[in-house]
C-alpha positions as CSV (number, residue, x, y, z in Angstrom):
1,M,68.0,90.7,12.1
2,K,64.6,91.8,13.3
3,K,64.9,95.1,11.5
4,F,65.6,93.2,8.2
5,L,62.7,90.9,8.7
6,T,60.3,93.7,9.5
7,I,61.3,95.8,6.5
8,Y,61.0,92.6,4.3
9,A,57.5,91.8,5.6
10,V,56.3,95.5,5.3
11,L,57.6,95.8,1.8
12,F,55.9,92.7,0.6
13,T,52.7,93.6,2.4
14,A,52.8,97.0,0.7
15,I,53.3,95.5,-2.7
16,W,50.5,92.8,-2.5
17,V,47.9,94.9,-0.7
18,G,48.7,97.9,-2.8
19,Y,48.2,95.9,-6.0
20,G,44.9,94.4,-4.6
21,I,43.7,97.9,-3.9
22,Y,44.8,99.1,-7.3
23,A,42.9,96.2,-8.9
24,L,39.7,97.1,-7.0
25,W,40.2,100.8,-8.0
26,T,40.5,100.0,-11.7
27,N,37.7,97.3,-11.6
28,Q,39.9,94.6,-12.9
29,E,38.6,91.0,-13.1
30,S,39.2,89.0,-9.9
31,A,40.1,92.1,-8.0
32,N,38.6,90.7,-4.7
33,L,40.6,87.6,-5.2
34,I,43.8,89.6,-5.7
35,L,43.2,91.6,-2.7
36,G,42.2,88.6,-0.6
37,F,45.4,86.8,-1.7
38,G,47.4,89.9,-0.9
39,V,46.0,90.1,2.6
40,A,46.5,86.4,3.2
41,F,50.0,86.5,1.9
42,S,50.8,89.5,4.1
43,I,49.5,87.7,7.2
44,V,51.6,84.7,6.4
45,I,54.7,86.6,5.6
46,C,54.4,88.6,8.9
47,L,53.8,85.5,11.0
48,A,56.7,83.8,9.3
49,S,59.1,86.6,9.9
50,W,58.0,86.9,13.6
51,F,58.3,83.1,14.0
52,S,61.8,83.0,12.6
53,Y,62.9,85.9,14.8
54,W,61.4,84.1,17.8
55,L,63.1,80.8,16.9
56,M,66.6,82.4,16.4
57,H,66.2,84.1,19.8
58,H,65.4,80.8,21.5
59,Y,68.2,79.0,19.6
60,K,70.7,81.5,21.0
61,R,69.4,81.0,24.5
62,V,69.5,77.3,24.2
63,D,73.0,77.3,22.7
64,S,74.4,79.4,25.6
65,M,72.7,77.0,28.1
66,A,74.2,74.1,26.4
67,K,77.7,75.6,26.5
68,N,77.3,76.3,30.2
69,I,76.2,72.7,30.8
70,L,79.1,71.3,28.8
71,S,81.7,73.5,30.4
72,N,80.4,72.6,33.8
73,A,80.5,68.9,32.9
74,K,84.2,69.1,31.7
75,N,85.2,71.0,34.9
76,K,83.6,68.3,37.2
77,T,85.4,65.4,35.3
78,K,88.8,66.9,35.7
């Protein structure tokens, strides 16, 4: 899962920042705005992919802890 999220984030980062650099190079109107949006979008997408990976990792850990607690509770009541 982490590999997919990393590739996804890097791909969109390359697209947006690349287009911003291209806009600066060709002197398009609002080139600075496009590049700024691209960098901001890249930061947000990288942080979102990291956060989702971190969250899924902790969900798995909490789920396994809950299974242990519930199985121990069933064994004690029998």
